[in-house]
TIKOLSE-170839 format. One line per 10 residues: number of its first residue (from 1); for each residue x, y, z of C-alpha. Coordinates in Angstrom, 2 decimals. Layout:
TIKOLSE-170839
NUM) X Y Z | ...
END
This chain:
TIKOLSE-170839
1) 27.08 -71.33 49.63 | 23.56 -70.20 48.81 | 21.82 -70.96 45.52 | 21.41 -67.27 44.72 | 25.10 -66.42 45.21 | 27.43 -65.72 42.24 | 29.82 -68.47 43.39 | 27.07 -71.07 43.09 | 25.47 -69.70 39.90 | 28.62 -69.04 37.90
11) 31.15 -71.53 39.28 | 29.85 -74.46 41.31 | 26.68 -75.38 39.39 | 28.09 -75.16 35.82 | 31.21 -77.12 36.80 | 29.33 -79.88 38.66 | 26.64 -80.27 35.98 | 29.03 -80.44 33.02 | 31.44 -82.85 34.73 | 28.51 -85.01 35.87
21) 27.12 -85.08 32.30 | 30.49 -86.10 30.83 | 31.25 -88.85 33.33 | 30.25 -92.49 32.73 | 27.30 -93.74 34.76 | 29.41 -95.66 37.30 | 31.38 -92.52 38.20 | 28.41 -90.17 38.59 | 27.34 -91.17 42.10 | 30.84 -90.84 43.64
31) 31.26 -87.48 41.91 | 27.87 -86.20 43.17 | 28.80 -87.28 46.69 | 32.14 -85.43 46.52 | 30.37 -82.36 45.10 | 27.78 -82.47 47.89 | 30.45 -82.76 50.59 | 32.38 -79.91 48.98 | 29.21 -77.81 48.84 | 28.68 -78.30 52.58
41) 32.34 -77.78 53.47 | 32.36 -74.45 51.63 | 29.93 -73.03 54.17 | 30.45 -75.15 57.28 | 34.04 -76.35 57.09 | 34.90 -78.90 59.77 | 31.21 -79.51 60.55 | 31.08 -81.73 57.49 | 32.44 -84.34 59.92 | 29.21 -84.03 61.90
51) 27.20 -84.83 58.79 | 29.50 -87.77 58.05 | 28.92 -89.01 61.61 | 25.17 -88.88 61.01 | 25.60 -90.77 57.73 | 27.75 -93.40 59.45 | 25.15 -93.80 62.22 | 22.39 -94.43 59.68 | 24.42 -96.83 57.57 | 25.75 -98.86 60.51
61) 22.24 -99.25 61.87 | 21.14 -100.70 58.52 | 24.05 -103.17 58.56 | 23.32 -104.22 62.15 | 19.60 -104.65 61.47 | 20.42 -106.97 58.59 | 22.89 -108.95 60.70 | 20.94 -109.09 63.99 | 17.37 -109.44 62.80 | 16.03 -110.41 66.21
71) 17.17 -107.06 67.64 | 15.98 -104.85 64.78 | 13.64 -102.75 66.90 | 16.30 -102.01 69.54 | 18.90 -101.12 66.91 | 16.47 -98.87 65.04 | 15.38 -97.10 68.21 | 18.93 -96.72 69.54 | 20.42 -95.40 66.31 | 17.48 -93.02 65.74
81) 17.88 -91.65 69.26 | 21.64 -91.25 68.68 | 21.03 -89.23 65.50 | 18.45 -87.08 67.29 | 20.80 -86.68 70.29 | 23.42 -85.16 67.99 | 20.77 -82.70 66.80 | 19.68 -81.89 70.36 | 23.23 -81.22 71.56 | 24.05 -78.76 68.80
91) 20.65 -77.12 68.45 | 19.25 -76.97 71.97 | 22.16 -76.97 74.44 | 22.50 -73.18 74.29 | 18.79 -72.71 75.01 | 18.49 -75.23 77.83 | 21.62 -74.10 79.68 | 20.51 -70.46 79.39 | 17.17 -71.44 81.00 | 18.57 -73.44 83.91
101) 21.57 -71.19 84.69 | 19.48 -68.59 86.64 | 17.72 -71.36 88.58 | 20.97 -73.02 89.59 | 22.46 -69.65 90.53 | 19.90 -69.40 93.36 | 21.58 -72.45 94.91 | 25.08 -70.98 94.41 | 25.69 -73.28 91.47 | 27.18 -71.25 88.63
111) 27.32 -72.64 85.12 | 28.37 -70.96 81.91 | 25.77 -71.28 79.14 | 27.10 -73.32 76.23 | 27.80 -71.64 72.91 | 27.52 -74.36 70.27 | 27.60 -73.30 66.63 | 24.45 -74.47 64.84 | 25.54 -76.24 61.64 | 23.49 -75.43 58.57
121) 20.90 -78.02 57.63 | 21.41 -80.20 60.73 | 17.64 -80.55 61.27 | 17.09 -81.65 57.68 | 19.90 -84.19 57.29 | 19.13 -85.63 60.76 | 15.51 -86.23 59.78 | 16.62 -87.90 56.57 | 18.94 -90.18 58.53 | 16.06 -91.13 60.83
131) 13.89 -91.77 57.77 | 16.54 -94.13 56.40 | 16.74 -96.05 59.69 | 12.99 -96.36 60.25 | 12.13 -97.20 56.65 | 14.69 -100.00 56.64 | 13.33 -101.27 59.96 | 9.81 -101.35 58.54 | 10.90 -103.14 55.33 | 13.99 -105.18 56.22
141) 13.78 -107.44 53.15 | 15.01 -104.76 50.76 | 18.35 -105.09 48.95 | 21.64 -104.16 50.60 | 22.18 -100.42 50.84 | 25.73 -99.36 50.02 | 27.51 -96.67 52.00 | 27.67 -94.57 48.84 | 23.88 -94.68 48.49 | 23.33 -93.78 52.15
151) 25.83 -90.93 52.02 | 24.42 -89.45 48.83 | 20.84 -89.77 50.10 | 21.63 -87.75 53.23 | 24.08 -85.25 51.72 | 22.62 -84.60 48.23 | 23.36 -80.88 47.88 | 20.13 -79.58 46.22 | 18.07 -80.36 49.32 | 20.77 -80.67 51.96
161) 20.48 -77.34 53.76 | 16.73 -76.58 53.82 | 14.90 -79.52 52.31 | 12.49 -80.66 51.02 | 12.94 -83.66 53.29 | 13.24 -86.63 50.95 | 12.18 -90.13 51.92 | 14.53 -93.07 51.72 | 11.99 -95.10 49.72 | 11.62 -92.25 47.22
171) 15.27 -91.36 46.71 | 17.23 -94.64 46.72 | 15.46 -96.36 43.76 | 16.17 -93.31 41.59 | 19.92 -93.69 42.05 | 19.78 -96.87 40.00 | 17.42 -95.67 37.29 | 18.18 -91.99 36.86 | 16.81 -90.26 33.79 | 19.47 -87.67 32.94
181) 18.24 -86.21 29.67 | 17.55 -82.97 27.84 | 13.85 -82.64 28.80 | 14.61 -83.20 32.49 | 17.36 -80.58 32.35 | 15.06 -78.00 30.74 | 12.32 -78.63 33.30 | 14.86 -78.39 36.10 | 16.25 -75.15 34.71 | 12.75 -73.67 34.48
191) 11.95 -74.55 38.10 | 15.31 -73.20 39.21 | 14.71 -69.86 37.47 | 11.24 -69.52 38.99 | 12.65 -70.27 42.43 | 15.54 -67.84 41.97 | 13.10 -65.10 40.91 | 10.89 -65.76 43.93 | 13.83 -65.41 46.27 | 15.79 -62.58 44.69
201) 13.05 -60.42 43.15 | 10.22 -60.79 45.69 | 11.41 -62.08 49.07 | 14.60 -60.01 49.18 | 12.71 -56.81 48.31 | 10.09 -57.37 51.02 | 12.63 -58.21 53.72 | 13.74 -54.60 54.47 | 10.13 -53.48 55.07 | 9.42 -56.44 57.35
211) 12.65 -55.93 59.30 | 11.90 -52.23 59.70 | 8.43 -52.88 61.12 | 9.63 -55.49 63.59 | 12.49 -53.25 64.70 | 9.98 -50.59 65.82 | 8.87 -50.36 69.42 | 5.33 -51.74 69.71 | 4.20 -48.48 71.30 | 4.98 -46.75 68.00
221) 3.03 -49.17 65.78 | -0.55 -48.55 64.67 | -3.22 -51.19 64.03 | -2.85 -51.30 60.23 | 0.90 -51.81 60.51 | 0.45 -54.46 63.20 | -1.83 -56.43 60.85 | 0.44 -55.88 57.87 | 3.62 -57.01 59.65 | 2.86 -60.75 59.96
231) 1.14 -60.85 56.56 | 4.14 -59.22 54.87 | 6.49 -61.53 56.75 | 4.39 -64.52 55.69 | 4.61 -63.46 52.04 | 8.36 -62.85 52.38 | 8.87 -66.23 54.06 | 6.71 -68.04 51.50 | 8.63 -66.70 48.52 | 11.92 -67.27 50.30
241) 11.25 -70.87 51.27 | 9.15 -71.93 48.29 | 11.79 -70.27 46.11 | 14.45 -72.41 47.75 | 12.26 -75.50 47.33 | 11.71 -74.72 43.63 | 15.46 -74.32 43.16 | 16.12 -77.58 45.01 | 13.53 -79.45 42.91 | 14.96 -77.95 39.73
251) 18.57 -78.73 40.62 | 17.73 -82.31 41.55 | 15.86 -82.76 38.27 | 18.92 -81.55 36.35 | 20.76 -84.53 37.84 | 17.96 -87.00 37.17 | 16.40 -87.04 40.65 | 12.79 -86.22 41.47 | 12.22 -84.79 44.94 | 8.77 -84.02 46.36
261) 6.88 -80.76 46.15 | 7.00 -78.72 49.34 | 4.23 -76.15 48.82 | 0.75 -76.12 47.33 | -0.45 -72.50 47.43 | -0.86 -72.27 51.23 | -2.43 -68.79 51.02 | -5.37 -70.38 49.23 | -6.07 -72.56 52.28 | -9.48 -72.63 54.00
271) -8.34 -73.48 57.55 | -5.23 -74.00 59.63 | -5.55 -77.75 59.03 | -5.71 -77.15 55.28 | -2.92 -74.55 55.48 | -0.57 -77.00 57.18 | -1.24 -79.59 54.47 | -0.08 -77.03 51.92 | 2.84 -75.46 53.81 | 6.23 -77.25 54.13
281) 4.56 -80.49 53.02 | 7.66 -82.66 53.39 | 8.00 -81.70 57.07 | 4.32 -82.11 57.93 | 4.15 -85.54 56.25 | 7.40 -86.54 58.00 | 5.87 -85.74 61.39 | 2.65 -87.49 60.39 | 4.36 -90.73 59.33 | 7.14 -90.91 61.93
291) 5.50 -89.36 64.99 | 1.74 -88.78 64.75 | 0.79 -92.23 63.40 | 3.18 -94.16 65.72 | 1.63 -92.25 68.66 | -1.74 -93.63 67.63 | -2.86 -90.99 65.16 | -6.64 -90.62 65.25 | -7.29 -94.30 65.99 | -7.59 -94.06 69.78
301) -10.42 -91.64 70.36 | -10.93 -87.89 70.17 | -9.02 -86.96 73.33 | -5.96 -89.02 72.41 | -6.05 -87.56 68.89 | -5.94 -84.01 70.29 | -3.07 -84.94 72.63 | -1.16 -86.38 69.67 | -1.75 -83.19 67.66 | -0.37 -81.08 70.52
311) 2.68 -83.32 70.91 | 3.43 -83.17 67.18 | 3.12 -79.40 66.84 | 4.98 -78.58 70.04 | 7.86 -80.70 68.77 | 7.42 -79.11 65.35 | 7.77 -75.70 67.00 | 10.96 -76.78 68.77 | 12.27 -78.23 65.50 | 12.13 -74.75 64.00
321) 14.33 -73.31 66.71 | 15.43 -73.34 70.33 | 13.52 -70.31 71.61 | 10.28 -69.60 73.46 | 8.67 -67.97 70.44 | 8.96 -71.27 68.52 | 7.38 -73.18 71.39 | 4.60 -70.59 71.37 | 4.41 -71.03 67.58 | 3.62 -74.71 68.20
331) 1.00 -73.76 70.81 | -0.77 -71.37 68.43 | -0.97 -74.02 65.71 | -2.21 -76.63 68.20 | -4.96 -74.34 69.48 | -6.31 -73.69 65.98 | -6.02 -77.35 64.98 | -7.88 -78.40 68.14 | -10.65 -75.83 67.68 | -11.09 -76.73 64.03
341) -11.28 -80.40 64.87 | -13.74 -79.83 67.70 | -16.02 -77.58 65.64 | -15.40 -79.10 62.22 | -19.06 -80.04 61.72 | -20.43 -76.64 62.77 | -17.75 -74.52 61.07 | -17.04 -76.49 57.94 | -16.78 -73.56 55.48 | -14.67 -75.64 53.12
351) -14.27 -73.57 49.94 | -16.55 -70.69 50.86 | -15.39 -67.08 50.91 | -15.81 -67.00 54.69 | -13.27 -69.81 55.08 | -10.70 -67.89 53.03 | -11.30 -64.73 55.04 | -10.91 -66.68 58.28 | -7.64 -68.16 57.09 | -6.14 -65.00 55.57
361) -7.11 -62.56 58.31 | -7.16 -64.69 61.46 | -5.11 -67.85 61.11 | -2.23 -66.63 58.95 | -1.45 -63.41 60.89 | -1.37 -65.30 64.18 | 0.63 -68.15 62.63 | 3.34 -65.85 61.24 | 3.25 -63.41 64.16 | 4.06 -66.21 66.61
371) 6.87 -67.32 64.29 | 8.45 -63.89 63.74 | 8.03 -62.18 67.11 | 10.84 -62.49 69.67 | 8.78 -63.90 72.56 | 5.21 -64.61 73.69 | 5.17 -61.16 75.33 | 6.13 -59.54 72.02 | 3.39 -61.55 70.28 | 0.72 -60.42 72.75
381) 1.85 -56.81 72.30 | 1.19 -57.15 68.57 | -2.09 -58.93 69.23 | -3.34 -56.18 71.53 | -2.58 -53.57 68.85 | -4.43 -55.67 66.25 | -7.54 -55.96 68.43 | -7.63 -52.40 69.81 | -7.69 -49.99 66.83 | -5.37 -47.02 66.87
391) -3.65 -44.79 64.35 | -4.27 -44.57 60.61 | -2.86 -45.85 57.33 | -0.23 -43.10 57.25 | 2.51 -45.10 58.96 | 2.01 -48.14 56.74 | 1.99 -46.07 53.54 | 5.23 -44.36 54.56 | 6.97 -47.72 54.85 | 6.39 -48.48 51.16
401) 8.15 -47.07 48.15 | 7.04 -47.66 44.54 | 9.34 -50.68 44.04 | 8.16 -52.44 47.20 | 4.53 -51.82 46.31 | 5.06 -53.24 42.80 | 6.82 -56.28 44.22 | 3.98 -56.85 46.67 | 1.36 -56.66 43.92 | 3.31 -59.10 41.73
411) 3.89 -61.39 44.69 | 0.22 -61.38 45.67 | -0.72 -62.63 42.19 | 1.60 -65.62 42.54 | 0.34 -66.47 46.02 | -2.67 -68.07 44.37 | -2.89 -70.72 41.59 | -3.65 -68.18 38.85 | -0.55 -69.04 36.81 | -1.27 -72.76 37.14
421) -4.77 -72.32 35.74 | -3.41 -70.25 32.84 | -0.84 -72.97 32.07 | -3.54 -75.65 32.06 | -5.73 -73.65 29.72 | -3.15 -72.30 27.29 | -0.08 -74.45 27.98 | -0.29 -76.40 24.70 | -0.38 -73.36 22.43 | 2.81 -72.31 20.65
431) 2.26 -68.64 21.47 | 2.04 -69.39 25.19 | 5.25 -71.41 25.08 | 7.08 -68.52 23.44 | 5.68 -66.07 26.00 | 6.73 -68.38 28.85 | 10.23 -68.69 27.39 | 10.44 -64.89 27.14 | 9.23 -64.54 30.74 | 11.86 -67.03 31.91
441) 14.59 -65.14 30.07 | 13.54 -61.81 31.61 | 13.24 -63.29 35.11 | 16.62 -64.99 34.78 | 18.28 -61.78 33.62 | 16.82 -59.71 36.48 | 17.53 -62.44 39.05 | 21.15 -62.84 37.92 | 21.67 -59.08 38.02 | 20.25 -58.87 41.55
451) 22.24 -61.90 42.69 | 25.47 -60.36 41.40 | 24.88 -57.34 43.60 | 24.16 -59.34 46.78 | 27.04 -61.55 47.92 | 25.68 -62.69 51.27 | 21.98 -63.42 51.15 | 21.06 -66.45 53.24 | 17.64 -68.05 53.05 | 15.38 -67.56 56.09
461) 15.08 -71.31 56.67 | 18.87 -71.76 56.86 | 18.61 -70.88 60.56 | 16.50 -74.00 61.22
END
């Protein structure tokens, strides 16, 4: 069940919100848990048991750490590895067996590659389970965590499938002091509408052009199209994923829960380092706090720091998917991060125009090209076309119709913090509030109309 589907918009969400609002406080948490499990079962069926197994692993580890305090570190490590092992089996078995099968065949050992179904959101709810385990290990003197709290923390439906990844220390205290009121609902509804418009009106309309370009043989692509492909995919992906994040933040707020922001205008970044601090913030901070810092962070010298950066981003690449292009995605990020760190004093453009040009026309195309292409070989084919000019603008112009061009222009405006500056300057005026309300109404009407015509429209990040 996707947030932009008619089933969610017209059935699930109204029913869950109204019942939740009418229930007494003590019944709200159990109801939200049942709703979250039902939400997941609608799309994944029996695999809800896998999520329940992850929840049980996290909760049992908390109980055992409280009971056997002298073995807290072993329990935390063991249970975290068990949760990650579940993720590895379902997400990476197909890839690893496909890689070793040809090698074993040379020795007359024949194996059939596994074909595990990849449950939606497994990467996200696994990371939240690990967060619960590690946070409790680090602060064992906290109050007892009930199974209901653990289960709702890991399965909360607004951010279950594609994040943002919520921290244990951020989520759990809010379950006790939730502010479910009119103002929170209105803010949540506004964020949800903005997110829905990003997804349905911008990302969905750019997707056909991006898919068409990447379906072409590289020999038939000119230089302008080769540059446009990753940039267009990056814009599509940004509005898809930030749209989901806005909807998740808005939905959570409707139920009295604040979850963290996941994007901060990444296309306004001035370097890959700055870009990664603005893109998928909950994931990058998760890797920083639970992997990079425990590895030593930047405290053990320059060489060790660079090694830690490579470890983090290679694992980050694998987290996104079990394929060589995602490993290469991690390599590309690591190369830029290393170069920027090594030359940070000589090439510190900071907020200059040159830094923005470098990020928009060098870093971002390579970042998204490595993410979207099928393999390193496919990436280098695109790269060679980018660097060796050929063709003209004719092919690129033919790919666009008037609607796609209008969507791209509108999308480009919202890639940068223009609207935020306008809100800060005019947000208190009555006229601006009326104009914003009118804009929301128009966006909601168009988004609902588009959603009603598209019954199966998964978010890009659902595959991770």
